[in-house]
N, C-alpha and C positions, 0 to 999 in steps of 0.2 A: 536451793543449794544445800547440800548435806552439812556443810560447815555452819550454816545459819540454823539449821534444824537441830543439830545435835551438839553444837559447840566444838566440833572437830575442825582441824585445819586441813581441809581437803581441797585441792585445786586440780581441775581436770582440763586438759587440752586434747586436741586431736591433731593428727598429722598424716601426711601421705609420704612414704619413704621414696617413692618414685619407682620406675620400672627397673628391676634389678636382675642381672644375669646370675642365675644359680644353676645347680646341677639337676633341677627338676625336669629338664627336658631330656635327660639321658635315656628315658624309657619311651620316648615318643617316636613318631614316624620320621622318615627322611625329610619330609617337607618341614616338619617342626624343627628338625635339626638344622636345616638351612636357615630358617627364620632365626634360630638361636645364634648361629654364627654371625648373621647380619646384625642381630640385636646387640651383640657384643660391641659393635662399633658405636652404637648410640645409647645403649643402656648403662646404668650404673653398676659398678662392681659392689660386692657385699659391703665393703667398708664405706663406700660412698652412700649406699642405701641406709646404713646404720647412722650416718652422721646427723640427720634431722632428729631421730629418736634420742640420741645421746645429747644433742643440743637442748632439746625441750626438757629432758629429764634432769640435766645436770648444770647447764650454764647459768651463771649468776644473772645474766641479762633477762632471763625468763622467770626468775624468782618472783613469786607473787602475781604473776600473770596467769589468768585462767579464762576459760571459755573461748579460746582462740583456735584457729586452724593454721597449721604450719606446713609449708612446702619449701624444700631446699633451705632449711634453717631460717626461714622468714615467715612472718605472719602473712597469710594469703586470704583472699576473698573466697568464701565458700560458695557452693552452688545455691541456686534458689531454694532447693529442698533443705539445704543446711541452714538457711535463714528463715525457714517457715516456722513461725511460733506455734501454730497448731500441731504440726508434726512433732516439734520439740516437746510440747506438753504431753502428747500421747506416748512418746518414747520415755519421758521422765516417769509418768504414771506407771507404765508397764515395768520399767526398771525397778521402781520402788516396790511394786507388787512382788517382784521376784525375790527381793531381799528382805521383805518384812518378816518380823517375828511371827512364828506360827504357833 
């Protein structure tokens, strides 16, 4: 943890905002346009998609919680890759290498 290494108070979580209807489909084919119209029935609007991000960043119930994965403003179980400690170490080492002092 960065906070343990450097004495900083850094907390990290990850989240999935969900499938969100945006205007990204405006330049795609007619098939994609049809999928977009149907998607509006089952996908989140932009405000709903932002809800989990805002919750994790700002809500007092999440204060001090780190290392979690959130979906729909709730802690969720990650995939098997997300729980793989070997992959986590490789990602950590790679990330630290990217930000190290040169």
